[in-house]
N, C-alpha and C positions, 0 to 999 in steps of 0.2 A: 504494500500500500504506500509506503514511503517513497518507493521508486516512482510510482505513478504520479504522486503529488509533486515530486521533484521535476518530473518531465513536464507536467502541465505548467508549473511555475517557470521553468526555463523557456519553454516555447512561447508562453505569453510574454515573458520579458523581452525576448528577441523580437517578437512581433510589435510590441509597444515601442521599443527603441527604433525599429524600422519605420513605423508610422511617424514618430516624432522627427526622425532624421529626414524623412521625405518632406514633411511639412516645412522644416527649417530650410532645406535645400530649395524647396519651391519658392519660399520667400526671397532667398538670396538670388536665385537664377531668374526670377521674374517670368516674362513671357516665353523665354527660351528654355524653360524647364523640361519640356517634352523631348527635346533633342539632347538633353544632358544624360550621359551614360550612367552616372551614379543614381540619378533620379529614377531612371528606368529600372536599374537593378533593385532599388528599394521598392519600386512598384511591383516587381516580380515576387519579392519576398512577402509583401502584404496582400497580394491578390487573392490567395485562398481565403483569408480572413474577411476581406471586404465582400467577396462573393457570398460567403456564408451569412454575413450580416444582411446582405441584400435579400437572401432567401427567407430569413426569419423575421424581417421587418415588414410591416404593412406597406402597401403601395403608396400610401399617403406621404411617407417619408421621401423627401426629394433625394435624387442621386448625389447631389453635392453635399448632403449631410451624412451620407453613408460612412465616410472615413471617420467622422466624429463619433458616430454610433459604434463603429468598430473599436475605436480607442476606448470608449466607455465600457463596452463589453469585455475587452481584453483587460482593462484595469480591474474590473470586478472579478474576473477569473484569477488574476494575479493576487489580489488581496485575499480571495477565498482560499487559494492554494497555500498562501503564506500562513493563514490562520490554521488551516488543516495540518500543515507541516509542523507548526509549533505545537499543536495538540498531540500529534503523533510522537514528536520528540519528547514531550513531557511524559507521555504514557510509557514509552519504552526506555526512557532514560537518555539524557542529553549526550552522554558519552558514546552512545551507539549511533548518533546522528552525524557524527563528523566524518 
């Protein structure tokens, strides 16, 4: 169970940082962001999560708000996995969680 929680926490952290990096790079690159190689790479990393968010959100949510909704869902997954990891580590002993 600890392994599963750790995997969820790590994947959500990577996706969160990719979304954040894509947003910052989009601000810095401006209109030419779509031709930026690193912006495209971060888009490839976050595409599965944004597609999943599009599938589970109602059609009322605009497409331009999907990255923000994805960020919010990933943040909730990260916090939930952190809380679960802390609970598991307290239950089995902190020395076993290292």
